[in-house]
Residue, then its C-alpha position, 0 to 999 in steps of 0.5 A: m713284468y720284472f724286466s724291460e724290453n731293453d733288458i731282455a734285448s741284452f740276453p745274448n750278453v748275459v753269462f748265466k752262473l746258476i742255470k744253463t739255457e739253449i734254443r733248439q728250434n722252437l724249444f727253449v731249454i732252461t737247466l738248473n745248474r747248481p747240483e752241488k747244492r741240490n739245485a737249491f735256489t738263491p736270489t741270483m738263481v731266482n733272478e736268472i730263471a725269471f730273466a730266462l722266462a722273460f726272454a722266452n716269453s718275448k720271442s715269437e720263434i720260441w713256442c715251448v719251454l723245457l725245464e730240467a736239472e743237473g744232478p740227482v736232485f731236481c730242486a731242494g727249494m730255497d737255500l735258507n743259508v743264503f737267503q738268511n745271509p744275503e752276503l753269501d749270494k753270488v751276484n751275477e753282474s751281467l744280469p740286468r737288475p729287475l724292476k722289482e723284487i722277484n717272487l719265484g711263485d709269480t714268475f710263471k703268472n705272466f708266462y703264456k707259453p707251455c712249459i714242461a718240467k722234466v723231473k729226474g730227481d726229487v723235488l723238495a720244498g720251494g722246488f714245488l714252485l717251479i713244477g707248479g708253475c709248469t703246464f706239464v710235469i713228467a717225472t720218473e717213477k723213482v722220484n719223490f716229492s716232499l714238503p719238509e718245512v714243518l719239520r724245520g719249524i716253517f710252513p710252506l705258505q707260498v707252495m700252498g698257494t701254488l698247490l691250491k691251484i692244482m689239487p683239492p684244498r684238503k690234499a694241499l693242506e695235507m701235503c703241507i702239514l704232514g711233511k712226508k714223501y709222496t711217490a711219483r704215482e701218488a703225485l700223479e693222482l694228486g695232479l701235481v704230476s701229469q705223467v710218470s715215466s720209466v727212467d729209460g723212457i723219460d727222454d723219449n716221452t718228453e720229446n714226444l710231448i714237445q712234438t705234440i705241443i709244437s704241432g699245434s698253433p703256437f698263437a692259439v696255444k699262447k692265447g689259451i694259456e693267457a686266458y687261463q692265467r688271467l681269467s681268475d682276475i676278471p670279474e665273473s660277469q665279464q669273463y665270457q665277454y673277455l673270452l669271446g674277444l680273445l676267441q675273435e682275435i684267434r679266429n682272425s689270426e694268420d695261424a687260424k687262416e693257415g690251419i683251415k687252409a692246411f686242413n682243406e688241402k690235407r697237409k700239415p700247417t706251417w705256423r707263423n705264431q701270428 
């Protein structure tokens, strides 16, 4: 956890500089908002993203998160100039100070709600950490994905850690070593992208996915993602006992009772996320 409950409670007082946020009923939208720098992230931008996710994670009325970006590039990764020269970072004084240094690759580790990346522009380098942390990635057919770090004398180690959770190890290593561009279709085959859409259809396709997600029990989905995120940290001999306990918690939930009742009454359920 990067922020305390008191920190998260101050969310209405925070003025974001490098992202935008919006609540649309049960959907929370985070928009990368540094298009003049191709949405390359700075330490402050990383902190803002982590704080927005912490807020969304804490609110029971938020069932799903949408991550999108302003400008022609979704994210160009780390702003190397700012990270190498911290004095260039524009600190957001309204943002609570994190309890420890934030690693973008870990910001989704304890996030237990479905997150959709709507990708209308290219993704480069550390931008993979953002889409790799999302549950779903919808990209237009014109988008390219690339890891050019080796062409600059660097290796995308953190991104490799993310890719190893998504695709076969050899393919992850290939992507990191070659530094070439992959099309959206190629990214789909690798599992990096979950759906490829036309430029004209991506908004509708994303909205359809959001509606499909929130039609299910948010409590059950949250617990399912929690299990998915935590299972690798639990000894194999204890995993099924852990899953059984979590399943019992879901079965005893108000949402489970409502789901069965709605099924019997042939109506749509009214979820309470409890």
